[in-house]
C-alpha positions in Angstrom: -88.4 304.1 18.7 -90.3 303.5 21.9 -89.5 306.6 23.6 -89.6 309.7 21.0 -87.8 312.5 23.0 -85.9 312.5 26.9 -85.9 315.6 29.1 -82.3 316.7 30.5 -82.6 319.7 32.8 -79.8 322.3 33.3 -79.2 324.5 36.2 -77.5 327.5 36.3 -77.8 331.2 37.2 -75.3 332.1 34.6 -77.4 332.4 30.9 -74.6 332.3 29.3 -73.4 329.1 30.6 -76.9 327.4 30.5 -76.7 328.6 26.7 -72.7 326.4 26.5 -74.2 323.6 28.0 -77.3 323.5 25.6 -75.2 323.5 22.6 -72.8 320.9 24.1 -75.9 318.6 24.4 -77.9 319.5 21.3 -79.7 316.4 20.1 -82.8 315.6 18.1 -83.6 312.8 20.9 -83.4 315.0 24.0 -85.7 318.0 25.0 -83.3 320.5 27.2 -84.9 322.5 29.5 -83.2 325.3 31.5 -83.7 326.8 35.0 -81.9 330.3 36.0 -82.4 329.5 40.1 -82.9 326.2 42.3 -86.3 326.9 43.2 -87.6 327.7 39.4 -85.7 323.8 38.9 -87.8 322.1 41.5 -90.9 323.6 40.0 -90.2 322.3 37.0 -89.4 319.0 38.3 -92.6 318.8 39.7 -94.4 318.5 36.4 -91.7 316.8 34.0 -89.6 313.9 34.1 -85.7 313.9 33.7 -83.2 311.3 33.0 -80.8 313.6 35.0 -80.3 317.0 36.5 -76.9 318.9 35.5 -76.6 321.4 38.8 -74.6 324.3 39.1 -73.0 324.5 42.7 -72.7 328.0 43.2 -76.1 329.9 43.0 -77.3 333.0 45.0 -80.1 332.6 47.1 -80.0 328.7 46.9 -77.3 326.5 46.1 -76.5 323.3 44.2 -76.2 321.6 47.8 -79.7 322.8 49.2 -81.2 321.8 45.9 -80.1 318.2 45.5 -81.2 317.9 49.4 -84.9 319.0 49.2 -84.7 316.9 45.6 -83.7 313.9 47.9 -86.2 314.7 50.3 -89.1 314.8 48.0 -90.5 310.8 47.1 -91.1 312.3 43.1 -87.5 312.9 42.6 -85.7 311.3 45.3 -84.2 308.7 42.5 -83.2 311.4 40.2 -80.0 311.2 39.1 -78.1 314.4 39.5 -74.3 315.6 38.4 -73.0 319.0 40.2 -70.9 321.4 37.8 -68.5 323.7 39.3 -66.1 326.2 38.8 -65.2 327.1 42.1 -65.4 324.3 44.5 -63.0 322.3 43.3 -61.6 320.5 46.3 -62.5 316.9 47.0 -64.4 317.8 50.2 -66.8 319.4 47.8 -67.2 316.4 46.1 -67.4 314.4 48.8 -70.2 316.6 49.9 -71.6 316.3 46.6 -72.0 312.2 46.5 -73.3 311.9 50.4 -76.1 314.0 48.9 -76.6 312.0 46.3 -75.0 313.0 43.1 -73.7 310.6 40.5 -71.1 312.7 38.8 -69.0 315.5 40.0 -67.9 318.0 36.9 -65.5 320.4 36.8 -65.9 323.6 34.5 -64.0 324.0 32.3 -66.3 321.3 30.8 -64.8 319.0 28.1 -67.5 318.6 25.4 -67.0 314.9 24.8 -66.9 313.4 28.3 -70.2 315.5 29.0 -71.8 314.0 26.4 -70.7 310.7 26.7 -72.0 310.8 30.4 -75.5 312.6 29.8 -76.5 309.8 27.0 -75.1 306.9 29.7 -78.1 308.9 32.1 -80.2 308.7 29.1 -80.2 305.4 28.1 -80.3 304.0 31.8 -83.6 306.6 31.8 -85.5 304.4 28.4 -84.2 301.5 30.4 -85.9 302.3 33.4 -89.2 303.4 31.2 -89.2 300.6 29.3 -89.0 298.2 32.6 -91.7 300.3 34.1 -93.7 300.2 30.9 -93.3 296.0 30.7 -94.1 295.5 34.7 -97.0 297.8 34.4 -98.2 295.6 31.5 -97.3 292.8 33.5 -99.4 294.4 36.8 -102.4 295.2 34.7 -102.6 291.9 32.9 -106.0 289.7 34.2 -103.7 286.4 33.6 -101.7 285.8 36.9 -97.9 285.9 35.7 -94.6 284.8 37.8 -91.0 284.6 37.6 -89.4 281.4 39.1 -85.7 281.0 39.9 -83.4 277.7 39.2 -85.0 276.5 42.3 -88.3 276.8 41.0 -88.9 279.6 43.8 -91.0 282.6 43.2 -89.0 285.3 42.9 -91.9 287.9 41.2 -95.5 287.9 40.9 -98.3 290.2 39.7 -101.3 291.1 41.7 -103.4 289.0 39.5 -101.5 286.1 41.0 -101.7 286.9 44.5 -105.5 287.7 43.8 -106.2 284.5 42.2 -104.4 282.4 44.4 -106.2 284.3 47.6 -103.1 285.8 48.8 -102.6 289.7 50.3 -99.7 290.4 48.9 -97.1 289.7 46.4 -94.5 289.0 49.8 -97.0 286.0 50.6 -95.4 284.1 47.3 -92.2 285.8 46.8 -89.0 283.4 47.9 -92.1 280.0 48.2 -91.7 276.8 45.9 -93.8 276.0 43.1 -95.2 273.5 45.1 -97.1 276.2 47.4 -99.6 276.6 44.5 -99.1 273.4 42.7 -99.3 269.6 44.2 -97.4 267.3 42.1 -98.5 264.5 44.3 -101.5 264.8 42.5 -100.2 264.3 39.1 -96.8 263.1 39.2 -96.7 262.1 35.2 -97.6 265.4 34.6 -95.4 267.4 36.5 -92.3 264.5 35.4 -93.3 265.7 31.9 -93.4 269.3 32.4 -89.7 269.1 34.0 -89.1 267.0 30.7 -90.2 269.6 28.2 -88.6 272.5 29.6 -85.3 270.9 30.1 -85.8 269.8 26.1 -87.4 272.6 25.0 -87.2 275.6 27.8 -90.9 276.1 27.3 -94.3 274.0 28.2 -98.0 274.9 28.0 -101.2 272.9 29.1 -103.8 272.6 31.3 -103.3 272.1 35.6 -105.2 272.3 38.8 -103.5 275.5 41.6 -104.1 275.3 44.6 -105.7 278.5 46.5 -104.5 279.6 50.0 -107.7 278.6 51.3 -106.8 274.9 49.8 -109.2 274.9 47.2 -108.4 273.7 43.6 -109.0 275.3 40.4 -108.4 274.7 36.9 -105.7 276.8 35.3 -104.4 277.5 31.3 -100.4 277.8 32.4 -97.6 278.5 30.0 -93.9 277.9 31.3 -91.0 279.4 29.3 -87.4 279.5 30.5 -85.4 282.8 30.2 -82.4 284.5 30.7 -84.5 285.8 33.6 -85.9 282.7 34.8 -89.0 280.9 34.2 -91.5 283.3 33.4 -95.1 281.1 34.3 -98.4 282.6 32.6 -101.1 281.4 34.5 -105.1 282.0 33.6 -107.9 281.0 35.5 -110.1 278.7 33.5 -113.1 278.0 35.8 -115.8 279.9 33.8 -114.4 278.7 30.7 -114.4 275.1 32.4 -117.9 275.3 33.5 -119.3 276.5 30.4 -117.7 273.7 28.7 -119.1 271.3 30.7 -122.5 272.9 30.4 -121.8 273.0 26.2 -121.2 269.3 26.4 -124.1 268.7 28.8 -126.4 270.5 25.9 -124.7 268.8 23.0 -125.6 265.0 25.4 -129.6 267.1 25.4 -129.8 268.1 22.1 -128.1 264.8 20.3 -130.2 262.0 22.2 -133.3 264.1 22.4 -136.4 262.6 20.7 -136.7 265.8 18.0 -135.0 266.6 15.5 -132.3 269.4 15.6 -131.1 271.0 12.4 -128.6 274.0 12.8 -128.0 275.8 9.1 -125.5 279.0 8.2 -126.4 282.3 8.2 -127.0 282.4 4.2 -129.8 284.6 2.6 -132.9 282.6 2.9 -133.7 283.2 -0.9 -130.1 282.8 -2.4 -130.3 280.2 -4.9 -129.0 277.2 -2.9 -130.0 278.3 0.2 -128.6 278.1 3.9 -126.3 274.9 4.0 -126.7 271.9 7.0 -124.5 272.9 9.4 -125.6 269.9 11.9 -128.2 267.5 12.6 -128.5 265.5 15.6 -129.2 261.6 15.7 -132.9 261.5 15.8 -132.7 263.4 12.0 -130.7 260.7 11.3 -132.8 258.0 12.4 -136.1 260.0 11.0 -134.9 260.7 7.6 -132.5 257.9 7.3 -129.6 260.7 6.0 -126.4 260.2 7.5 -124.7 263.4 9.3 -122.5 263.2 6.9 -125.0 263.2 4.0 -127.0 265.9 5.7 -124.1 268.1 6.3 -123.6 270.7 3.2 -126.9 270.1 2.0 -129.7 272.2 2.3 -133.0 271.8 4.0 -134.2 271.2 0.3 -133.3 268.1 0.4 -136.2 266.9 2.5 -139.0 268.8 0.4 -141.0 267.3 -2.3 -144.1 267.1 -4.9 -146.4 267.3 -2.1 -144.4 270.0 0.1 -146.7 273.0 0.8 -145.4 275.8 -1.2 -147.5 278.2 0.7 -145.9 276.7 4.1 -142.6 277.1 2.2 -143.0 280.9 1.4 -144.4 281.2 5.2 -140.8 280.4 6.2 -139.3 282.2 3.8 -140.9 285.4 4.6 -140.6 285.2 8.4 -136.7 284.6 8.4 -136.4 287.7 5.8 -137.8 289.6 8.5 -135.7 288.0 11.3 -138.6 286.3 13.1 -139.6 282.7 14.3 -141.0 280.6 11.7 -143.5 277.7 13.3 -145.2 275.7 10.7 -146.2 271.8 9.5 -145.0 270.6 6.7 -145.2 267.2 4.5 -141.2 266.3 4.1 -139.7 263.2 2.5 -137.1 260.5 3.6 -134.1 259.5 2.2 -136.1 256.0 0.7 -139.4 258.6 -0.5 -141.5 257.8 2.2 -143.9 260.8 3.5 -143.5 262.3 7.0 -145.2 265.0 8.6 -142.7 267.7 10.1 -144.1 269.9 12.8 -141.4 272.5 12.3 -140.3 275.4 14.2 -137.2 277.9 12.7 -135.4 280.6 15.0 -132.6 283.1 13.6 -129.8 283.0 16.0 -128.6 286.6 16.1 -125.3 288.2 17.5 -124.7 291.4 19.6 -125.3 293.6 17.1 -128.6 291.6 15.9 -126.7 289.8 12.6 -128.1 286.3 12.0 -124.9 284.0 12.7 -127.3 280.6 12.3 -130.9 279.4 11.8 -131.7 276.3 14.2 -134.8 274.3 14.1 -136.8 272.2 16.1 -138.4 269.5 14.2 -141.1 266.7 15.4 -142.3 263.9 13.2 -145.8 264.2 13.8 -147.0 261.6 11.4 -148.7 259.1 13.8 -150.6 261.7 15.5 -151.8 262.7 11.6 -152.2 259.6 10.8 -154.3 259.4 14.1 -156.2 262.5 13.4 -157.2 261.1 9.7 -158.4 258.0 11.0 -160.7 259.6 14.0 -161.7 262.2 11.4 -162.8 259.4 9.0 -164.1 256.9 12.1 -166.4 260.2 12.9 -167.4 261.3 9.4 -168.2 257.1 9.4 -170.1 257.8 12.4 -172.0 260.9 11.8 -172.9 258.7 8.4 -174.4 256.2 10.5 -176.1 258.2 12.8 -177.6 260.6 10.1 -178.7 257.2 8.2 -180.0 255.3 11.5 -181.4 258.5 12.6 -183.4 258.9 9.4 -184.5 255.3 8.3 -186.0 255.5 11.7 -188.1 258.2 11.2 -190.3 256.0 9.1 -191.3 253.1 10.8 -191.6 255.2 13.7 -194.1 257.8 12.0 -195.8 254.3 10.8 -196.0 253.0 14.5 -197.9 256.4 15.9 -199.8 256.3 13.0 -201.4 252.2 14.1 -201.5 253.6 17.4 -203.6 255.9 16.9 -205.7 253.8 14.5 -206.1 251.0 17.2 -207.0 253.6 19.8 -210.1 254.8 16.8 -210.9 250.9 16.2 -211.2 250.1 20.0 -213.8 253.2 20.3 -215.9 251.9 17.0 -215.9 248.2 18.7 -216.7 249.8 22.3 -220.4 249.2 21.6 -220.6 245.5 20.2 -217.8 244.9 23.2 -220.6 246.0 25.0 -223.4 244.0 23.6 -221.0 241.0 23.5 -220.7 241.4 27.3 -224.0 240.2 28.4 -223.1 236.8 27.1 -220.1 236.1 29.4 -220.3 234.5 32.3 -219.7 236.9 35.2 -215.9 236.3 36.0 -215.8 236.2 32.4 -216.9 239.6 31.7 -215.0 241.1 34.5 -211.7 239.9 32.6 -212.9 241.7 29.1 -214.1 244.7 31.1 -210.3 245.4 33.0 -208.7 244.3 29.7 -210.8 247.3 27.4 -210.7 249.9 29.8 -207.3 249.1 31.6 -204.7 247.1 29.8 -205.5 248.2 26.6 -205.7 251.8 26.8 -202.8 251.8 29.2 -200.5 249.4 26.6 -201.3 251.8 23.9 -200.3 254.9 26.1 -197.0 253.2 26.6 -196.8 252.3 23.1 -197.4 256.2 22.4 -195.0 257.1 25.2 -191.9 255.1 23.8 -193.0 256.1 20.4 -192.5 259.7 21.0 -189.5 259.1 23.2 -187.6 257.6 20.3 -188.8 260.2 18.2 -187.3 262.7 19.9 -184.1 260.9 20.5 -183.6 260.1 16.6 -184.7 263.7 15.9 -182.1 265.1 18.2 -179.6 262.4 17.0 -180.0 263.4 13.5 -179.7 267.5 14.2 -176.1 265.9 16.2 -175.5 264.7 13.1 -176.3 267.4 10.7 -174.3 269.7 13.4 -171.3 267.8 13.1 -171.5 268.1 9.3 -172.6 271.4 9.3 -169.6 273.6 7.9 -169.1 277.2 9.8 -168.7 280.4 8.8 -166.6 282.3 11.2 -166.8 286.5 11.6 -166.9 289.3 14.5 -170.0 289.1 16.3 -171.3 291.1 19.0 -171.5 288.8 22.1 -173.7 291.4 24.1 -176.2 291.3 21.1 -176.4 287.7 21.0 -176.6 287.2 24.7 -179.4 289.8 24.7 -181.7 288.0 22.2 -181.5 284.6 23.7 -182.6 286.1 26.9 -185.4 287.7 25.2 -186.2 283.9 23.6 -186.2 282.9 27.3 -188.4 285.8 28.5 -191.1 284.2 29.3 -189.4 281.3 31.6 -187.6 284.4 33.0 -190.9 286.2 34.3 -192.5 283.0 35.6 -189.8 282.3 37.8 -188.9 285.7 39.0 -185.2 284.7 38.0 -182.8 287.6 38.5 -180.7 288.4 35.7 -176.8 290.0 35.5 -175.0 290.5 32.2 -171.2 291.9 32.8 -169.8 294.0 29.4 -168.9 290.6 27.5 -166.0 291.2 24.9 -166.6 290.6 21.3 -165.2 286.9 19.6 -165.0 285.7 16.0 -167.1 282.8 16.2 -170.0 281.5 13.7 -173.0 283.4 15.0 -175.3 280.9 14.4 -173.6 278.6 16.2 -172.3 280.4 19.3 -176.6 281.7 19.8 -176.8 277.9 20.3 -174.3 277.5 22.5 -175.1 280.7 24.8 -179.2 279.6 24.7 -178.1 275.9 25.7 -176.2 277.0 28.8 -178.7 279.7 29.6 -181.8 276.8 29.2 -179.7 274.7 31.4 -179.5 277.8 33.9 -182.8 278.3 34.6 -184.3 274.6 34.6 -182.0 273.4 37.0 -182.6 276.4 39.5 -183.6 275.9 43.4 -187.5 276.5 43.2 -187.2 276.8 47.0 -185.3 280.6 46.8 -185.6 282.8 44.0 -183.5 282.2 40.9 -180.3 284.2 40.1 -178.4 284.2 37.1 -174.9 286.0 36.2 -173.1 286.1 32.3 -169.5 287.0 32.6 -166.2 286.9 29.9 -162.9 287.4 29.5 -160.3 287.6 27.4 -157.3 285.4 28.2 -153.8 284.7 25.7 -155.1 282.2 23.3 -159.1 282.2 24.3 -161.9 284.1 25.4 -163.7 282.6 28.2 -167.4 282.7 28.9 -169.2 281.6 32.0 -173.0 281.4 33.2 -173.5 281.4 36.7 -176.5 280.1 38.8 -177.9 279.9 42.2 -179.6 276.7 41.4 -179.5 272.7 43.1 -176.0 272.0 42.3 -174.4 268.9 41.1 -173.0 266.4 43.6 -169.1 265.6 43.3 -169.6 262.1 42.4 -171.9 262.9 39.3 -169.9 265.6 38.1 -168.1 263.1 35.2 -171.5 262.2 34.2 -172.2 265.8 33.0 -170.8 265.7 29.7 -171.9 262.0 29.0 -174.6 262.3 25.7 -178.2 261.4 27.2 -177.1 261.2 30.8 -178.9 263.6 33.2 -178.0 264.5 37.0 -179.5 265.4 40.0 -183.4 265.2 40.4 -184.6 265.5 36.7 -188.3 263.8 37.2 -189.7 267.5 36.4 -187.7 268.7 34.1 -188.0 268.9 30.5 -185.1 267.3 27.9 -183.2 263.9 27.0 -179.5 265.0 27.9 -178.2 266.1 24.8 -178.0 270.0 25.2 -174.2 269.6 26.3 -173.6 267.2 23.3 -174.5 269.6 21.4 -172.6 272.6 23.1 -169.4 270.2 22.6 -169.8 269.3 18.9 -170.1 273.4 18.2 -167.2 274.5 20.4 -164.4 271.5 18.8 -165.3 273.5 16.1 -164.6 276.6 17.4 -161.0 274.9 18.9 -162.9 275.3 22.6 -164.1 273.4 24.8 -166.7 273.2 28.1 -166.5 272.4 31.8 -168.2 273.6 34.9 -167.6 273.6 38.4 -170.5 273.0 41.1 -171.5 273.1 45.0 -174.9 271.3 46.1 -177.3 273.6 47.1 -175.1 277.0 46.8 -175.4 276.6 42.4 -172.8 276.0 39.0 -170.9 278.0 36.7 -170.6 276.6 33.2 -167.4 278.2 31.6 -166.9 277.7 27.7 -164.1 278.8 25.3 -163.7 280.4 21.9 -160.2 280.1 20.5 -158.4 283.4 19.0 -157.1 280.9 16.1 -160.4 281.5 14.6 -159.2 285.8 15.0 -155.7 284.8 13.7 -157.0 282.9 10.6 -159.6 285.5 9.8 -157.2 288.1 9.7 -155.1 285.8 7.5 -157.9 285.5 4.9 
């Protein structure tokens, strides 16, 4: 039963009467409460609900009529059914008085048990029905959906608070009695309106989506259910504005994913180490285009269908371990298309979890990097060939340069040897020819030899630098954690004579350590410091400052000077090979220092750049990637 027991209150100042009446009404479905006075009865009514009160008329202090009047004066007991019971006041006027007060019945003693039981059972059943109705009403009122009952004329008979609020009204009375057209405009969709009425007429029900009108005229989508009942048409309305917005956003996201250039693959949450592995649940058009597999062919298979003999096991194990631990995985794999062609795949897999932390599915973004890898390999091969060519050319040029330098020296010695003979022979020449010969001997020949020697030295220096640069590019580096402060101090010690001679003030901040090749780092910092010293302005005391800072992906070092500065229109030349900017006539160098630095920094996944202002100074920055540190920690 939906309501276990119902309370009935008996009120009489004579205990025997209460006991007798209790025996008459005894029933397992009833709770019989007894009160021996009007005051006690009123107090019990405040804490209990009763289906009916059987109230004795004649009681001392407060008779039954007085109790009834007080009950009707209270909101809590106003509607509680009262049946008066009396053995004395049997005159008609007393019965009328009882009914006027609000009684539902007037019983005379001696009571007929079957009559009393029958009348009480009626009120018990009414109480049950009323409670059932109240409970249903509470359910309706507490529902988040809008609920309404319409009569046969399609006018609102009853509405709940949710519908009132949903439509922007203040009270139920604002809607009750109004036509359904108040909230639905049939002219907006005539065919749909016809279909609704047709289905209501045929089956007595309709369910679908329509647009409702708010009080302010604004329309919003709802899911509606209409059912014909004996009480009228019951209409249940749910605001689906948020759902529609979510669906629209989902459609937009689906369109973006489906039309993305990158491949998107979604797999089920089967354990990554299961024999068959996670099965593919979704692939986008890019996947079909790159791999050659259609959606139908891919869904239900495992991503292993793309792997082959050259797919790196190490990378696959990395994926497996990351996903077992519930982490992201980011690798580059060599995969295979349906036709067996190799392609490089930059792959990022993310486990998508629910609120309980359970994996719902794996989603991966995959990018075909075959063109990039091919280009990188072509560039690497071309650089290798260029390095080899530079090395061979530089090496082969050294021999004729050595010979050329040697022959210049021999020519100078031969000229000195021939001087006496030339001097004696001059006397036989005419004055004009003698002057020409002397100019050739004393000016032209020594000058020509001088320029040959200088050119040879210059070319020898350049070929030597090219050879060194080639060796630098070909050299394998060894990365380790280094004390940068110590390396900088060593570089400054090596430049100590120049620093002291030029009275330069050098400030070195506390520098962060880094993972790098010690020899290469020493060359980098040495070259940058040497450049800073060379390009100081001799008109003012030189100042140099070395600093460093750690960022997310790199450690950055900087060397700042108060030198001559670089004009903005020449900044692009700073990093060109054999190019030097500014007034460099009296500054030694071939313009190769930055080229060495760039080559070494490329091997550290870093770069070099600068900021400068004429007559203020220049700051050179260079970075070392943290990738080297991560690489070393893995090893």
